mmCIF file of the C-alpha atoms, coordinates in Angstrom:
data_MODEL
# 
_entry.id   MODEL 
# 
loop_
_atom_site.group_PDB 
_atom_site.id 
_atom_site.type_symbol 
_atom_site.label_atom_id 
_atom_site.label_alt_id 
_atom_site.label_comp_id 
_atom_site.label_asym_id 
_atom_site.label_entity_id 
_atom_site.label_seq_id 
_atom_site.pdbx_PDB_ins_code 
_atom_site.Cartn_x 
_atom_site.Cartn_y 
_atom_site.Cartn_z 
_atom_site.occupancy 
_atom_site.B_iso_or_equiv 
_atom_site.pdbx_formal_charge 
_atom_site.auth_seq_id 
_atom_site.auth_comp_id 
_atom_site.auth_asym_id 
_atom_site.auth_atom_id 
_atom_site.pdbx_PDB_model_num 
ATOM 1  C CA . VAL A 1 1  ? 8.702   -30.908 8.906   1.00 0.00 ? 1  VAL A CA 1 
ATOM 2  C CA . PHE A 1 2  ? 10.657  -33.851 6.914   1.00 0.00 ? 2  PHE A CA 1 
ATOM 3  C CA . GLU A 1 3  ? 13.850  -34.617 8.816   1.00 0.00 ? 3  GLU A CA 1 
ATOM 4  C CA . PRO A 1 4  ? 16.281  -36.449 6.474   1.00 0.00 ? 4  PRO A CA 1 
ATOM 5  C CA . ASP A 1 5  ? 18.298  -39.300 7.920   1.00 0.00 ? 5  ASP A CA 1 
ATOM 6  C CA . ALA A 1 6  ? 21.882  -38.093 7.444   1.00 0.00 ? 6  ALA A CA 1 
ATOM 7  C CA . ALA A 1 7  ? 22.886  -42.052 6.647   1.00 0.00 ? 7  ALA A CA 1 
ATOM 8  C CA . ASN A 1 8  ? 20.711  -41.489 3.500   1.00 0.00 ? 8  ASN A CA 1 
ATOM 9  C CA . HIS A 1 9  ? 22.031  -38.306 2.421   1.00 0.00 ? 9  HIS A CA 1 
ATOM 10 C CA . ALA A 1 10 ? 24.108  -39.527 -0.368  1.00 0.00 ? 10 ALA A CA 1 
ATOM 11 C CA . VAL A 1 11 ? 20.988  -41.311 -1.502  1.00 0.00 ? 11 VAL A CA 1 
ATOM 12 C CA . TYR A 1 12 ? 18.993  -38.391 -1.603  1.00 0.00 ? 12 TYR A CA 1 
ATOM 13 C CA . ASP A 1 13 ? 21.525  -36.295 -3.278  1.00 0.00 ? 13 ASP A CA 1 
ATOM 14 C CA . ASP A 1 14 ? 21.709  -38.904 -6.128  1.00 0.00 ? 14 ASP A CA 1 
ATOM 15 C CA . LEU A 1 15 ? 18.036  -39.028 -6.321  1.00 0.00 ? 15 LEU A CA 1 
ATOM 16 C CA . PHE A 1 16 ? 17.583  -34.940 -6.629  1.00 0.00 ? 16 PHE A CA 1 
ATOM 17 C CA . ALA A 1 17 ? 19.958  -35.346 -9.224  1.00 0.00 ? 17 ALA A CA 1 
ATOM 18 C CA . ASP A 1 18 ? 18.036  -37.765 -11.372 1.00 0.00 ? 18 ASP A CA 1 
ATOM 19 C CA . PHE A 1 19 ? 15.564  -35.635 -10.784 1.00 0.00 ? 19 PHE A CA 1 
ATOM 20 C CA . SER A 1 20 ? 16.476  -31.952 -11.364 1.00 0.00 ? 20 SER A CA 1 
ATOM 21 C CA . ALA A 1 21 ? 18.029  -33.685 -14.965 1.00 0.00 ? 21 ALA A CA 1 
ATOM 22 C CA . ILE A 1 22 ? 14.717  -35.027 -15.720 1.00 0.00 ? 22 ILE A CA 1 
ATOM 23 C CA . ARG A 1 23 ? 12.463  -31.877 -15.340 1.00 0.00 ? 23 ARG A CA 1 
ATOM 24 C CA . GLU A 1 24 ? 15.173  -29.728 -16.898 1.00 0.00 ? 24 GLU A CA 1 
ATOM 25 C CA . SER A 1 25 ? 15.252  -32.899 -20.078 1.00 0.00 ? 25 SER A CA 1 
ATOM 26 C CA . VAL A 1 26 ? 10.918  -32.598 -20.283 1.00 0.00 ? 26 VAL A CA 1 
ATOM 27 C CA . ALA A 1 27 ? 10.920  -28.740 -19.492 1.00 0.00 ? 27 ALA A CA 1 
ATOM 28 C CA . GLU A 1 28 ? 9.604   -27.700 -22.521 1.00 0.00 ? 28 GLU A CA 1 
ATOM 29 C CA . GLN A 1 29 ? 7.338   -30.576 -22.915 1.00 0.00 ? 29 GLN A CA 1 
ATOM 30 C CA . TRP A 1 30 ? 5.189   -29.187 -19.809 1.00 0.00 ? 30 TRP A CA 1 
ATOM 31 C CA . PRO A 1 31 ? 2.697   -27.081 -22.320 1.00 0.00 ? 31 PRO A CA 1 
ATOM 32 C CA . ARG A 1 32 ? 2.071   -29.944 -24.429 1.00 0.00 ? 32 ARG A CA 1 
ATOM 33 C CA . LEU A 1 33 ? 1.511   -32.337 -20.805 1.00 0.00 ? 33 LEU A CA 1 
ATOM 34 C CA . ALA A 1 34 ? -0.726  -29.935 -19.345 1.00 0.00 ? 34 ALA A CA 1 
ATOM 35 C CA . ALA A 1 35 ? -2.854  -29.463 -22.382 1.00 0.00 ? 35 ALA A CA 1 
ATOM 36 C CA . SER A 1 36 ? -3.098  -33.354 -22.342 1.00 0.00 ? 36 SER A CA 1 
ATOM 37 C CA . ARG A 1 37 ? -4.089  -33.160 -18.934 1.00 0.00 ? 37 ARG A CA 1 
ATOM 38 C CA . SER A 1 38 ? -6.934  -30.589 -19.358 1.00 0.00 ? 38 SER A CA 1 
ATOM 39 C CA . ARG A 1 39 ? -8.208  -32.557 -22.552 1.00 0.00 ? 39 ARG A CA 1 
ATOM 40 C CA . HIS A 1 40 ? -7.928  -35.776 -20.342 1.00 0.00 ? 40 HIS A CA 1 
ATOM 41 C CA . SER A 1 41 ? -9.084  -34.828 -16.653 1.00 0.00 ? 41 SER A CA 1 
ATOM 42 C CA . ASN A 1 42 ? -12.123 -37.173 -16.853 1.00 0.00 ? 42 ASN A CA 1 
ATOM 43 C CA . LEU A 1 43 ? -9.565  -39.929 -17.058 1.00 0.00 ? 43 LEU A CA 1 
ATOM 44 C CA . LEU A 1 44 ? -7.051  -38.897 -13.881 1.00 0.00 ? 44 LEU A CA 1 
ATOM 45 C CA . PRO A 1 45 ? -7.173  -40.101 -10.720 1.00 0.00 ? 45 PRO A CA 1 
ATOM 46 C CA . THR A 1 46 ? -8.792  -38.550 -7.367  1.00 0.00 ? 46 THR A CA 1 
ATOM 47 C CA . GLY A 1 47 ? -8.044  -38.464 -4.058  1.00 0.00 ? 47 GLY A CA 1 
ATOM 48 C CA . ASP A 1 48 ? -4.673  -39.500 -1.944  1.00 0.00 ? 48 ASP A CA 1 
ATOM 49 C CA . LEU A 1 49 ? -2.658  -41.082 -3.385  1.00 0.00 ? 49 LEU A CA 1 
ATOM 50 C CA . GLU A 1 50 ? -1.502  -44.588 -1.042  1.00 0.00 ? 50 GLU A CA 1 
ATOM 51 C CA . LEU A 1 51 ? 1.470   -46.049 -1.331  1.00 0.00 ? 51 LEU A CA 1 
ATOM 52 C CA . GLU A 1 52 ? 2.629   -49.435 -0.725  1.00 0.00 ? 52 GLU A CA 1 
ATOM 53 C CA . PRO A 1 53 ? 5.204   -50.220 1.923   1.00 0.00 ? 53 PRO A CA 1 
ATOM 54 C CA . GLU A 1 54 ? 7.292   -51.903 -0.763  1.00 0.00 ? 54 GLU A CA 1 
ATOM 55 C CA . SER A 1 55 ? 6.908   -48.932 -3.545  1.00 0.00 ? 55 SER A CA 1 
ATOM 56 C CA . MET A 1 56 ? 9.281   -47.119 -0.749  1.00 0.00 ? 56 MET A CA 1 
ATOM 57 C CA . SER A 1 57 ? 11.921  -49.630 -0.303  1.00 0.00 ? 57 SER A CA 1 
ATOM 58 C CA . ILE A 1 58 ? 14.064  -47.297 -3.265  1.00 0.00 ? 58 ILE A CA 1 
ATOM 59 C CA . LEU A 1 59 ? 15.312  -45.203 -0.006  1.00 0.00 ? 59 LEU A CA 1 
ATOM 60 C CA . GLU A 1 60 ? 16.317  -48.368 1.928   1.00 0.00 ? 60 GLU A CA 1 
# 
């Protein structure tokens, strides 16, 4: 279970607001994106996504 850091609450809220706005702005393009993904599935990465520690610095 994810336990958010209370000290970063404002950061989480800001990031979620950005995510929500972006998600809403591209929602009508999802069918096109899904079709493209289906056509090019052989080019998509497989397996687990490994993040480098420095890529997580946005939340610090």
